[in-house]
N, C-alpha and C positions, 0 to 999 in steps of 0.2 A: 619310227621317227618317219614322218609321211616326207616324201623328197618331191619338188615341184620341177619343170624342166626349166629349161635355162628361159628367161623373158626377158629382151632387148627392153622393154616400154616400162622399166621400173620406173615410178617417181623418183623425182631427184631426193637425195640423202637417204635411200631404203637401203637396209641392212642386209646381207646375204651371210650366212654362215653354214660352211661346207655344200653348198649348194642347195640351202633353204631358204627361202624368202621369210623375212622375220617382219610382220605387220609393227607399225609404228604410229608414232602421234606425227602428221605434217606440222610444221612450225609455223605456219600461215593459218591454216584453217581448223586444227586442233580436232581433225579427223582419224579413225582410225582406217587405213586402205586395207583392202581384201587382199591375199594372193594370187597368183598368175596375172598380174597385172593391171586387172579389172578398174576400169575408171570410176566406177560408182561407190562412193565411200558408204562404210557404215556408221551411221551418226551414233557416237556415245551420251548415252541420257544425263543428262547435268541433276543432279540432286534439287529440289524445288528451295531448299533451307539457305541454299547461297544465293540465288537471286530475288528470295523474299528480303532477305537481310541489307541487300543494297539497295532494293527499291524501298524499303521501310526507311532506313537512313537518308535517303534523298528527299524520300516525301517529307522527314519532320526538319530537315536543314535546308531545302531549297536546292541547295548544287552539291553533288559529291565530288570531293576534291580526291586526287591519285592516292594521297596518304590515306585517306580513310578506307578507300576501296583495298589499298593493301593491306589495313588492318583488319578487315572481315576477311580474306582471303589470300592469305601470306604467299601461297602459291604463284608465282609470276605468270607461269602458261595456263594454269587454272583460271587464273584472275584474267586472263587477254581473253579466252575460251568464254567464261560468264560474259563479261561486258559486250563481246562479238555477236552472242545471240540475241542478247536482250536488245542489240541496237539493231540487229535484222529482225527482228521481232517487233520493232517500232515502239519499245517501251522507255528505251534511254534513249537521249541524244547528246553525243559529244559536243563541247562547247568548247569554243578558244577565243580569247581575247586579251589584247594587252600581255600579251607569251604566257598566260596563266591557264591552264586547262579543267577541263572540271565535264561532268556527268549531269545531266537534266531530266527529269520525269516528262515524257512528251503527255498529250491530252488525252491518248491511249491508256496509258499508265495508269492518270489519275482517276480515269473513269472505273477502268478496271479494280482499283484497290479502294475505290467507293462501292462498289458493288460489292465486293469481298467482305468489308468490314466497315458499315456506314458511322458507327459509334468511332471509330479509330482514326478515320481519314476523313471524313465528309467537313469539318470545321479546318482542315488545312487547304481545302481547294475551294474554299467559296468565301466571297467578301473580298476585304483588300489586304489579307494577310499577307507575308513577305512571301512564303512557300507558295501563292497563288498568281505571284504578279511575275512580270519580266523584268529581270535587273541586270543590268550591263555595268554599272560602275562598278568600280575596281574594288573599292573599300569595302562594299557592301557584300560583292562576291566572297572576298577574301573573309569577311567573318560568317558565313554561310559555310565555308570550307573549316574554319575553324570550330565551329560547332558540330560539323559532320565529324570532326576527328573526335570530340569530346563525345559523342553519341556513339562511337564504336568500342572507345574503352568502357564506355559504362555497357555495352550489349555485350561484350566479351567478358565483362565481370558478373554477369547475370544480375544487373540492377534493372528494374520496371524503368522504361523511358516513356510507354506507350501512355495516354491518358485513360485508356478502358483497364490498366494492370493495376492503378495506385489510386489511392484516396486523393479527392480532390483538395488540396490544402487550401488553395487560395481561391477556391470559388465557393459555393454554397451548399452541396450536398454532404459535406461532413460533419460529425458531431465533434465537439471539443473533447471528448473522451478517447477518441479513437486512437489506436495503437500505429505508431508508425513503421513501415517497412524499409527494407532498403528501395530506394526511389530515387529518379533523379527531375526535376522540374525545370523546363525551359525557362530562360527570363521572361519570354511573352506570355508564360501562363501565368507569371506574376503580376501581370498586369490587370488582372481582375481584381486586385487588391486596392483600386480607387486612388484615393488620395495619397498612399504610401507609395504606390506605383510611380505617381508624377515626383516623389522625391527622390526616387533611387533611379531615374531613368536612363541619366548619362553614364550610371555605373557600367562598367567592362565586362561583367561576369557573364558566362554561358548560362548559370543555369546555379540551382541547388540541389547539392546531394543529402539525402537523409539516411545515413546508415544507422544501425541498430543501437550505438553508443554515441555516435558525434554526428554534426550538421556541417556541410562545408559551404562554403563558396567557390564554385568551381570557375577558372579562367585558362587560356589558352593563350598561350602568348607565340606560338609557331616556331620560329627558325630566327625572332629577331624580337627586339623589345617594343611589346604593346604599349599603346597609348595608356596612360594611368591618371585619373583623376580623383584624388587623396581624399577633399571634401564628399565627393559621389559616393566612394567606394567605404568612407568611414560610415556613411548614413546607414547606408545598405548592409554592412554587418548590424550596426546597432539597431536599427528598424526590425530586419529578419530574424535576429535573435530574440528580438522580445515580442515578435508576432509568434515566431513556429514554438517558442517556449509558451504563450499563452493559449495559443490553438489548438497545440497536443495534450501539454498538460501531462506529456511523459516525464516520468523521473530520471529517467539516464540523463534528461536535455537539463535538469533542474541548477539554475547557478552555471551554466556553460555560455560563453562565448563562441560564435562562429569561427570556426578556421577556413583556412584557404587552401585548395587545389591547385598549384599553377603547372599545367600541361607545355611541355616544349616537345619539339622533334629532335632532340639529341641534347645529351648535359652537356655536350660543347659550350652550350650558350650560357652553361652554370657561370663563370668567372664574368662574363658580363652583365649579368644581371646582380650579382653580387656587388659589385664595384660600381654599379651606375648609380647617377645622381639625379637624373630626371631629365638631362639634356639643359640647353640654353633657358628653354621656358619651363622647364620644369613639366613637360608634358609626358613623358615616358615613364615606364616604368623603375621605381625602386623603392628599397626597403624602409616606408616610412614609418611603419609603427602602427598602423591599421589593424594587422591582425598580429595576435599573440604565438601564432603558429602557421607557416606557410610552407607546403609540402611541396616540394619540385619534384615531378615525374615525368619521366620521358616517355613517349608514344609509342612504346613498342612492346614486346614480350615482356623484357625487364621489368618496363614501368607495371606492366599487369600482376607482377607477382608481389609487386611493392604497394599496389593498390587494395590486392586483397588482405594484405597484413593490417594497411591501415583502415580498413572498413569493417572486417570482422572484429567483435567483442572480444574485447579479453586478450587477444594474442598480442597486440604492441604493448602490454603490462607486462605479460608472460615472458616476453622475449626479451624484455629490458631487466627483467628480474633474474632471468637464466645469466645474461651479460654482468650484472652486478654482482653474481656471486662467486664470479671469478676474479674480482678486484677487490680493493679495502672499502671501506664505507665511506661518505661525503662529510668531508668536513668543510665549513665555512672558510674560505680562502678572499671571497671577495663576493660583490654584488653582479655578478654574471655566470651564464648559462654551462653547467658541467655534472655528470652524475656520478661520479667515482674517483678515486684515485688510485693511480697504478703503484708498483712495487716502489717506483722511486719518488713515492708522495708529488708525482705531479697529476694535474688534472684531467680527467679524460671526460671526453663528450661520446654520446650515443650518437652517432649520426647517419645512421643506417636509414631513417626514415627522411634524409635529407630538407630537414627543416632549417630554411635559408634564416629565420630571425634567430634560431639558437645558434645557428653556427656564425651568423655575425656578432652577437653577444659573446661568445666564446670567443673568436679572435679578438675582438676590442678589449677583453678583461686580458688577455694575456700580453698584447701589447700595451697597455696602460701598466701592468705590474710588471713588466720585463720578465714575463715566466715561459716557459715551453710547456706542452701537452701532448697528447695524445687523442686519435678521433678512432673510433670504430666504425666502419662502415663496409657496405658490400663491395665486391671486388671491381664490379662493372662502376661503382662512383670514385674510385679512387683519382681517376684520370681527372676528372672535372674538381675534386675537391682540391689536388694539390696547388693549382695556379690560385685557388682561394686563399688557403692559410699559409704557403710559403713554408718558412722554414721553420714556422712555429709549432707545429703542430706534427709528431708522427701519424702516420695512416696503418692503421691496421686494419687489413682487409678481412672479411667474412664473404663465406661460398654461397651465392647465393642459390644454388642449384642445392646444397646439402641443406640450408635453410627451410628450401620448399617443401624438401622432401621430410624435413624432422615436423614441420610444420602441417603436413599434409595439405599441400595446397595444390 
C-alpha cells in the first residue's frame, strides 16, 4: 500500500484511512482529485450514450423535464454530472419559469444533431414545428414535459421512437402490406393524415404505440387529473383503429380496437382517477367508456416491467393462464368483469395489468350484487388498489421481482 505524507490542503470532504488519501468524487464538480492535495482534477470521461439519450429526447419533446431525465439516468449524482457537462458545453440550457424547471437544447446542439443525423433531426428544427420555436406558456411546457416522460419510457423499453427507425405509417412511403414493429408515433406525426388529423386534433394523447400483437393510444396524466375530451378521444380511437387496421393489414390487428396506456408519476393517483367524474364541467379525466381497456402504468422501474409484459406477444395470456390454473373455472355470476373463482366461490379478478376499466366493472358488479371477491395484483400495486376497492375485495399480492425473473424480462 502506498502511503502519502500528511497534506494540510485536502479538498473538503476528502477521505483518509490509515494515513492514506483516498480519491473521491467531489459532490459539486463530480471530478476525481489526485492525491497529495493537487488542485488539478482528473476528468472522468462520460459515456456518450447517456448524453445522446438526453439530447435526443429533448429534441423530440422540446423541453426535458426533471422526471424524464431521472428516468433516462436513474443515478442522481451521475445525472447531475451529465447535465452539468452538457450545460458547460452549451448543448443544454436550464430553463425555469412559473416555478417549473426544465432543460432545452441550444442552437449549437440543434446544429450538431442535424449535422450528425439529418434524416432524424432536420425536420425537428426547421419551419414552425413546436420543437423549433420558443415556448414560455405553462400549459404547453407541461405538455412537452409529459411527452418527454412518455418518450423516456419508450426508449427504455427498446421501442423505436425516431422517424428513421420505423415505417412512415402516417406518411406516403409505406406499403399497406408492411409488417409493424414495436414503434411509437408522436401525435404530431399523425398530422400528415390530412382530414382525419383535423377530426382528432383535440385528443389529449401523446401518441400511438404499435406493439406486435396490440396497439395503444398513450396518455400521460402526470401527478394530477389531465384534461379530457370524451368526444375527441372516442373519435381518435375509432378513426385510428380503422386507419391502422386498413393501412397495415397485419392479422394480429384484425378485429381489434385500440387500447389505452395511461402513465402517471405514481400509483397513489389511482384512487383519484378511479373516482373522478370529470369535474364540474366534465373537462377532466374520468372513465367514460371510451376504451374497453385502459392500463395504468407508473413512470418508474416497476412500470417498465409491466410495460414489457403488456407489449410482448403472448406473455400476458400465458401469465393469465398460469394464474387461472391455481383457481376454479369461471362461471357466469353476472355481467361484470372477472376471470376465475376462488375456493369459496367468490369471483377473482386478475388486476396485475391495472386495467382501470375492468377494475371499475368488477367493483360495480360486486356492489350491485352485494358480493365480495378477490383481486390478484403485483405487490407494488396493493397500496393503490385498496382505496379503490375498500372492503369489497381481498387483494392477493404477487412478487414483481419473481415474476420478472420467471418471464425472463
